[in-house]
C-alpha positions, 0 to 999 in steps of 0.5 A: 533529545532522541534515545536510540538503542539500535541494532546494527545491520550486518555489514553488506546485509540486512538488519534482523529488525528489517526482516522482522518488520517486512514479515509483519508487514506481509501478514498485515497487508495480505489480511486486507486482500486475502478475504476477497475470495472468501466473502461468498462463503463468509456470507453464508455463515453469517446469513447475510448477502456477500455484498454486505461483507465489503463493509469489512474491508472498508471498515479496515481501510478506514480504521487505518486511515484514521489512525496512521496520522497518529502513529508518529506521536505514539511511537515517539511517546511510548517507544517503537519496540513497545508500540510495534509489539502492542500492534502485533498483539492486537492484531493477532488477538483481532485475527482470532476474534475475526475467525470466531465471529458468529455474525456480521456486526461482531466480524465488523467490530473485530475488523476495525480492532484489526485495523488499529493493530495495522495502523500501528504496525505498518509506520511504527515498524518502518520508522524503527527501521529508518532511524537505525539503517545508515544511508548506504544500506537504505536501498536494501532496507526499503527493498525488503520493506516494500515487497509485502505491499507488492506481493500481497495484493497479488497472492492474497486472493488466490490464497483466500480462495485456496484456504476456503476451498480446502479448509474453511474461511476461518483458517484465514484468520487463524493462521495469523496466530502462530506467525503473531506470536513468533513475530511478538517474541522476536520484536521484544528482542531485536526491534530498537527501543527508539522514543522521544524524551521530549513530551510533546502534547497530542494534537487533538485538533490536528487529529480529529481533522485528519480523521474527518478528512481520511474517513470522508476521502476514503469512503468517498473512494470506496463509493466511486468504485461502486457498481451504481455510485451515488453522486450526491453521497460522494459529493457530500463526503468530498466536500467536507473531506477537502475542507477538513484536509485544507483545515489541517494543513493550515493547522499543521503549519501554524501549531506549535506541536502538530501531529504531522510536520510539513518540513519534509515537503521542503526536501525536493526528493520527499516532495516528488515521491509525495506528488508524483509518487502518489499517482504512481502507487495509485496506478500500480494498486489498480493493477491487482483489481483490474487483471482478474476481472479482465481475465474473468469477466472479459475473457471468460476464464475461470477463477483459477486460471485468472489467478494462476496468470496473475501470479506471473506479476508476483514472480516478476516482483520477486525475481528483480529484487536482488538486482534493484539495488545494483541498478539504482547504484549504477544509474541513479535515482533520476535516470532509473525512475525515468527509463523504468517509469516509461517501461512501466507505462509500456507494460500497462499499455501491453496489458490493453493489447491482450485479447482472449486469443493471445498465446498464454506465453505472451500473457505471462511474458507481459504480466512478468515484465510488469511485475519487474518494472513495478517492483523497481519503480515502487522500490525506488520511489519509496527509497528515494522519499527518505534519502535526503530527509534529516534524522529529526524530521524522519518521524513526521516524514514517515507518518506523511508517507504512510498517510499518503500511501494508504490514500493512494492505495484506496485511490488506486482501486477507485480508479481502476472501477472509474477506468472500466466505466470510462472504457465502457462509455468509450467503446459504446461511443466508438461502437466497439463494445462487442469486442471481448473485454474492451472496457478493461482494456481501455481502463489499462489505458487510463491507468497507463496515462495516470502513471505517465502523468506521475513521472512528470514530477521525476523530471525535476530531480537533479542528477545527484538526487538521492546520491547519499543513498545510491552512491552514484557518482556524478 
C-alpha cells in the first residue's frame, strides 16, 4: 500500500512540484556540461594538464550511472520528499566543496559526491511528479521536466566560458549555493511525501550487477570518444559489462524483490520509447558535441562565434514549448512522432550541408528548426513512455527509463566522436578530405541515420497509443 500526499496541480496549469523539480533538474544537468569550457583554467589552478580533468566529467557520469538504478528503492523506502531534499543538500554541499578544491584528487572526490546528489535528484523528482499528475496533464508536466535536458547542454559551455572569463571558475560551483538552499526550502513545502509502506529488502545482487554493467559500459563509451581509443581496454570493459547486464536482466526476472521490475516493458508504448527512443536520445545528445567542434575546428570560428550560433538551438527549444501540447493533442503520438521524427532527421542532414560560406541567417535557421523538432520529439517520447504505465509500476518504470536515458547520453557523445572518425575515413577514401569540415559534416549523416533507425519502432504504435494522455480521438 502506497502513502500519497499529493499536491494537486492548478486546473489548466502546472503544479508547483513540477516547476521546482524542473528547476532542480536544470541545476543538475547544467553542472554536467558547464565545466567543459573552464577545464584549461581549472587545470592551471590544480597544476595539471587540462586533459587530466576529463576524469572529473567521467567520474560524475559514472556515479550517476551506478546510483540511478537504486533510486527507486531509496525513494520508496524513505519517501520522495525526504530523499529529494537530501539530494539537493548533497548536491549543494558538494558544489561548495568543488569550488574550494585545491587539487585534482579533492575535486574528483567532490564531483563523485555531487554525482550522488544528482543520481537521487533526477529520478526521485520525476517520480514525485509522475505519481501526482493526472493523465490529462501529463504532457504539460513532462514538457516542463524535459526542457532542462535539452537546454543545459546548449547553454552550459558558453555560460562556463563567460563565468571563467569574467569572474573565476570557482563561481561555476558557488552559484549553486543560493539556488540549492532555496530549492531545499521549497521542496520541504511542496514535494509530495510519497513512499511505499511495504518494506521490501534491498536487492544487493541486482545492485552489484547493474553497477558493474553501468560502470563498464559508460566508461567504455567514454573511451570510445577518446582521440586515441585503446581497443583492448574497450573490449575488456564491454565484455564484463555485457555479461553483468545479461545477469542483471535474468536476475530481475527471477528475484522475488528485484531492484528493477521489467513488467513495464510489456507496455507497448513504454517498450517503444525504450528501444527506438533510446536511439533518438543518443542521436540528439551528439548534436551539442558536434556543432561547436564543426564550427571551430572545421570552419575556423572562434569559441564566441560558435557558441552564439549554437544558442539558436536553445531558442528553438524554448519557443516551441507552448505549442508542443496542442500538437500532441491534435495529431496524437504516433503521427506526431513519425512526422516530426522525419523533420528531425532532415535538419540533421541539413547540418551536413553547412559550409564556411553558408550565410549566417541560413545557419541560424537550420539550427533553430533543429531545436524546434528535437524539442517536440524529446517531449513526445518522454511523455509517451509513461502514458500507459499503471500507477503501481511507475516507480520501476521511472528507474528503468532514467537508467536507459543516462546510457543514451553517454552513448550519444561517443557516437558523435565515432561519427567524426568515420567521416574522416570516408573523406580520405573518397579523396575529399580537403573540403573544410567534411569529417564533421559526414558525422551528422551518421547521426541522422541512427535517428532514422530509431523511428522504425514508432511504426509499431497503434493510432490510439497514449490516448489517455493525448486525448486524441481515433
